[in-house]
N, C-alpha and C positions, 0 to 999 in steps of 0.2 A: 688488857682492856684498852680500847681505842680512846684517845683523848679528844674531847669535843673541839671543833674549830670555833674560836672565839675572837671577835674583833675588839681591839683596844685602842683608845686614844693614847697619846704619850704624855704631853705636858700636863701636870697636875692630876693625872690619872695613874700613870705608872711611876713618874718621876716628879720630884719637886724641883723645878728648874728656875724658880724665882731669883735666887741669889746669882746663879750663873748668867741668866739673861740680863739681870740688872747690871752685872759687871761689864758685859759687852756694851750696853747702852752708856754706861759711865765712860768707857773708852771712846765711844763715838763723840760724846760731848767734849771730852778733853782734847781729842786729836783733830776734830773738825769744827770746833767752836759752836756746836749745836746747843740747844737749850731744851733737851728732851726731859720731861718730867718722869724720871725713872720709876718713882713710886706708883704713879698712875699707870704706867705701862705694865709693870709686873703685877699690878692688881687686877688687870683685865686680860690676862693671857688667854689665848684661844684663836682670835682672828689671825689671818696670814701676815707674815712679816711685811710684805709690800704695803698692806693696808695701814699697819701701824707706823711704818716709816713715813708714809704719805701724810700723816697727821702733823709731822714736825718739820718737813723740808719741802721746798718747792718741787713741783712735778718733775722738772728737768733734772733733779738731783736724786730722785728716788732710787733708780737702779744703781747709781754710784754708791749710795749709802747701804743698800741691800748687799752689794758685793763686799763692801767694807765690813759690814756686820758679820757676814759669813766667813770672811778671812780671819776675823778676830775670834770667832766662836770656839774653835778647838782649844785654843790656849786659855781663854778666860772663862768659858762656860762649862766645858766638859768636867774638869776636876771639881767644880763647885756644886755640882748637882748630886742629890742623893735619891735612892729608891724610896718610894712611899711604902708604908706598912702593908704587908701582904702581897706586894707586887711579885716578888721572886717566886713565892709559893704558888700563886694562881697561874703564873706563866708556865711553871713546871708541870702543873696539873692539866694543862690544856695545850692545844695546838694553836698558838696565837698568830693573828695577822694584825700588825700595827698599822693603823690608818690615821695619819696626822697631817696637820697644816704645815708642820716643819718639813724642810726638804729631806728626802730619804737618806742621803749620805750622812747628814748630821744626826738624824734619828738613829741610824745604825751605829754611829760613834758612841752615842749614849749607851746603847745596849751592849756593845762590845766592851766598853769601859767596865761594865758590871759583870762581864763574862756570860751574858745571856745570848743565846743563839735563836734568832727568829728568822725563819725562811722568807716570809713575805712581809715587806715593809712598803706601804704605799704613802708617798710623800706629796706635799703640796695639795692636799685634799681638804676642802672646807665647804660646808654647806652641801649643795647637791653633788659636789665632787666626792664627798664622803659617801653619800647615798649611792653614787655610781659604783664606788669600790665595794660597798656592801652588797650590791646586786651581783657584782662579779664573783665575789668570794663566798657569799651565802653563809656567814657564820651563824651559830645558834643564838648569838646575842652580840650587841655592841655595847661596850662599856666606856663611859666618858664622864667628864666633870662639867661640861658646858651644855647650856640649853640647845645650842646648835647641834651638838652630838645627838641629843635625844630626837631633835627634829629630823636629822639625817637618817637615823635608824627607822623612825616611823615612816618616812618617805620611802625607804627601801623595803618596808614590810618585815623588818628584823626587830626582835625584842630589844628594848632599850633599858640599860641599867645605868643609873646615875650614881656617882660618888660625890660626896660633899667635901672633897679635898681641894677643890678649886674655889672660885669666888661665888659660884652659883649656889643658892640655898636649896634645901630639899623641896620646898614648896615650888620654887621656880623650875626645878627639874621635872617635878610631877606635872606641872602645868604645860611644860614643853613636850610631854608625852612619855615620860619614863614609866616603864612597867614595874620597876623596882628601884628604890633609892637606898643606898647604904652609906654609913659614915665613912668607911674606907674599905679597901680590898680585903682586910682581914676577915670580913663577914662573908666573903664570897667563896663558894666551893662548887664542885661539879654537881652535887645534888641540888644546890640552889639554882644552877643554870638549867637543870632539867625540870624545874617546877615553878616557872614564872606564872603567876596567877593574877597580876594586876598591881596597881600603884600602892606600895606600902612604904613606910619608913621604918627601917630597923634600927633600934637604939642599941 
Protein backbone atom coordinates (compact mmCIF):
# COMPACT_ATOMS: atom_id res chain seq x y z
CA UNK A 1 0.00 0.00 0.00
CA UNK A 2 1.35 3.41 -0.95
CA UNK A 3 1.91 5.87 1.87
CA UNK A 4 0.24 9.29 1.55
CA UNK A 5 2.46 12.32 1.07
CA UNK A 6 1.96 14.48 4.15
CA UNK A 7 3.48 17.83 5.07
CA UNK A 8 4.74 18.40 8.60
CA UNK A 9 5.99 21.38 10.52
CA UNK A 10 8.95 20.53 12.79
CA UNK A 11 9.22 22.53 16.03
CA UNK A 12 6.43 21.70 18.50
CA UNK A 13 4.74 19.52 15.87
CA UNK A 14 7.20 16.65 15.51
CA UNK A 15 9.73 17.67 18.17
CA UNK A 16 9.62 19.52 21.47
CA UNK A 17 12.57 21.82 20.94
CA UNK A 18 11.92 24.30 23.75
CA UNK A 19 14.67 23.13 26.11
CA UNK A 20 17.24 22.89 23.32
CA UNK A 21 16.43 26.26 21.81
CA UNK A 22 16.39 27.81 25.27
CA UNK A 23 19.86 26.40 25.93
CA UNK A 24 21.21 28.09 22.81
CA UNK A 25 19.70 31.44 23.77
CA UNK A 26 21.19 31.14 27.26
CA UNK A 27 24.58 30.62 25.60
CA UNK A 28 24.07 33.74 23.47
CA UNK A 29 23.27 35.73 26.60
CA UNK A 30 26.33 34.43 28.44
CA UNK A 31 28.81 34.74 25.57
CA UNK A 32 27.68 38.02 24.01
CA UNK A 33 26.25 39.93 26.97
CA UNK A 34 22.72 39.90 25.59
CA UNK A 35 19.52 40.14 27.61
CA UNK A 36 17.21 37.84 25.68
CA UNK A 37 14.11 36.78 27.63
CA UNK A 38 14.52 33.06 27.00
CA UNK A 39 11.17 32.09 28.53
CA UNK A 40 9.40 34.53 26.24
CA UNK A 41 11.26 33.25 23.18
CA UNK A 42 10.57 29.56 23.78
CA UNK A 43 6.96 30.36 24.58
CA UNK A 44 6.33 31.70 21.07
CA UNK A 45 8.29 29.34 18.82
CA UNK A 46 7.29 29.52 15.19
CA UNK A 47 8.58 32.71 13.55
CA UNK A 48 11.93 32.66 11.75
CA UNK A 49 15.17 32.93 13.71
CA UNK A 50 16.08 36.25 12.07
CA UNK A 51 12.82 37.78 13.25
CA UNK A 52 13.34 36.60 16.83
CA UNK A 53 16.97 37.72 17.02
CA UNK A 54 15.97 41.13 15.65
CA UNK A 55 13.75 41.63 18.69
CA UNK A 56 16.82 41.60 20.95
CA UNK A 57 19.81 43.06 19.11
CA UNK A 58 20.43 46.09 16.84
CA UNK A 59 19.84 45.54 13.14
CA UNK A 60 23.54 45.58 12.35
CA UNK A 61 24.14 42.60 14.70
CA UNK A 62 21.29 40.36 13.59
CA UNK A 63 23.24 38.30 11.06
CA UNK A 64 26.18 37.96 13.45
CA UNK A 65 23.90 36.57 16.19
CA UNK A 66 22.04 34.33 13.75
CA UNK A 67 25.38 32.82 12.72
CA UNK A 68 26.41 32.44 16.37
CA UNK A 69 23.10 30.75 17.19
CA UNK A 70 23.48 28.25 14.36
CA UNK A 71 27.07 27.49 15.32
CA UNK A 72 25.99 26.70 18.90
CA UNK A 73 22.87 24.78 17.91
CA UNK A 74 24.30 21.29 17.21
CA UNK A 75 26.06 21.07 20.58
CA UNK A 76 23.44 22.63 22.83
CA UNK A 77 20.08 22.02 21.15
CA UNK A 78 20.17 18.71 19.32
CA UNK A 79 20.76 16.43 22.36
CA UNK A 80 18.19 18.30 24.49
CA UNK A 81 15.24 17.81 22.12
CA UNK A 82 12.75 14.94 22.18
CA UNK A 83 10.15 13.60 19.77
CA UNK A 84 6.56 14.47 20.54
CA UNK A 85 4.04 11.65 21.13
CA UNK A 86 2.99 9.89 17.95
CA UNK A 87 5.60 11.56 15.75
CA UNK A 88 7.65 8.49 14.94
CA UNK A 89 4.58 6.40 14.19
CA UNK A 90 2.88 8.86 11.83
CA UNK A 91 6.13 9.59 10.01
CA UNK A 92 6.57 5.85 9.43
CA UNK A 93 3.01 5.53 8.13
CA UNK A 94 3.34 8.36 5.60
CA UNK A 95 5.72 9.80 3.06
CA UNK A 96 6.63 12.99 4.91
CA UNK A 97 7.83 16.31 3.63
CA UNK A 98 9.02 18.56 6.46
CA UNK A 99 8.39 22.26 5.84
CA UNK A 100 9.85 24.42 8.58
CA UNK A 101 11.07 27.91 9.42
CA UNK A 102 14.26 26.29 10.75
CA UNK A 103 17.12 26.03 8.28
CA UNK A 104 17.16 22.68 6.49
CA UNK A 105 20.59 21.42 7.72
CA UNK A 106 19.59 21.79 11.37
CA UNK A 107 16.15 20.34 10.72
CA UNK A 108 17.87 17.30 9.21
CA UNK A 109 20.19 17.06 12.23
CA UNK A 110 17.13 16.63 14.44
CA UNK A 111 15.64 13.93 12.24
CA UNK A 112 18.96 12.09 11.90
CA UNK A 113 19.46 12.21 15.69
CA UNK A 114 16.26 10.18 16.04
CA UNK A 115 17.13 7.86 13.15
CA UNK A 116 14.31 9.21 10.97
CA UNK A 117 14.83 9.34 7.21
CA UNK A 118 12.93 12.12 5.43
CA UNK A 119 13.71 12.66 1.77
CA UNK A 120 12.30 16.17 1.44
CA UNK A 121 13.06 18.87 4.01
CA UNK A 122 12.19 22.46 3.08
CA UNK A 123 13.86 24.97 5.39
CA UNK A 124 13.58 28.71 6.00
CA UNK A 125 9.88 28.58 5.11
CA UNK A 126 7.40 30.80 6.94
CA UNK A 127 4.05 32.26 5.98
CA UNK A 128 3.73 32.34 2.20
CA UNK A 129 7.08 30.53 1.99
CA UNK A 130 5.35 27.50 3.51
CA UNK A 131 2.41 27.97 1.16
CA UNK A 132 4.78 27.98 -1.82
CA UNK A 133 6.39 24.73 -0.64
CA UNK A 134 2.96 23.16 -0.17
CA UNK A 135 1.95 24.18 -3.70
CA UNK A 136 5.12 22.55 -5.01
CA UNK A 137 4.81 19.25 -3.13
CA UNK A 138 0.98 18.97 -2.95
CA UNK A 139 0.67 16.82 0.19
CA UNK A 140 -2.71 15.44 1.21
CA UNK A 141 -2.52 17.63 4.34
CA UNK A 142 -0.20 19.93 6.26
CA UNK A 143 0.20 19.42 10.00
CA UNK A 144 1.44 22.15 12.31
CA UNK A 145 1.09 23.71 15.73
CA UNK A 146 0.93 27.38 14.76
CA UNK A 147 -1.82 29.56 13.35
CA UNK A 148 0.59 30.58 10.58
CA UNK A 149 0.81 26.90 9.56
CA UNK A 150 -2.97 26.75 9.19
CA UNK A 151 -3.00 29.98 7.17
CA UNK A 152 -0.24 28.69 4.87
CA UNK A 153 -2.12 25.46 4.23
CA UNK A 154 -5.34 27.30 3.48
CA UNK A 155 -3.50 29.66 1.13
CA UNK A 156 -2.09 26.67 -0.74
CA UNK A 157 -5.44 24.88 -0.88
CA UNK A 158 -4.14 22.02 1.27
CA UNK A 159 -6.15 20.56 4.20
CA UNK A 160 -4.80 21.93 7.48
CA UNK A 161 -4.40 19.83 10.63
CA UNK A 162 -3.50 21.59 13.84
CA UNK A 163 -1.98 20.05 16.94
CA UNK A 164 -2.12 21.77 20.32
CA UNK A 165 1.40 20.72 21.31
CA UNK A 166 2.63 24.27 20.73
CA UNK A 167 1.39 27.50 22.27
CA UNK A 168 -1.63 28.01 20.02
CA UNK A 169 -4.98 26.86 21.36
CA UNK A 170 -7.45 24.66 19.53
CA UNK A 171 -9.76 27.64 19.11
CA UNK A 172 -6.97 29.76 17.63
CA UNK A 173 -6.02 26.99 15.19
CA UNK A 174 -9.64 26.58 14.10
CA UNK A 175 -10.02 30.32 13.61
CA UNK A 176 -6.87 30.29 11.48
CA UNK A 177 -8.43 27.73 9.15
CA UNK A 178 -7.69 24.27 10.55
CA UNK A 179 -9.83 21.48 9.09
CA UNK A 180 -9.00 19.29 12.07
CA UNK A 181 -7.43 19.97 15.46
CA UNK A 182 -5.88 17.23 17.58
CA UNK A 183 -4.32 17.23 21.02
CA UNK A 184 -1.22 15.52 19.62
CA UNK A 185 -0.06 13.22 16.83
CA UNK A 186 -1.14 10.05 18.65
CA UNK A 187 -4.65 10.83 17.38
CA UNK A 188 -3.54 10.90 13.75
CA UNK A 189 -3.54 7.95 11.36
CA UNK A 190 -3.86 7.39 7.63
CA UNK A 191 -7.60 6.81 7.86
CA UNK A 192 -8.00 10.22 9.52
CA UNK A 193 -5.98 11.84 6.75
CA UNK A 194 -8.35 10.30 4.22
CA UNK A 195 -11.47 11.61 5.89
CA UNK A 196 -11.06 15.29 6.68
CA UNK A 197 -14.52 16.80 6.92
CA UNK A 198 -14.19 20.13 8.71
CA UNK A 199 -13.10 21.82 11.92
CA UNK A 200 -13.38 19.50 14.89
CA UNK A 201 -11.57 19.16 18.17
CA UNK A 202 -10.75 15.60 19.10
CA UNK A 203 -10.39 14.98 22.83
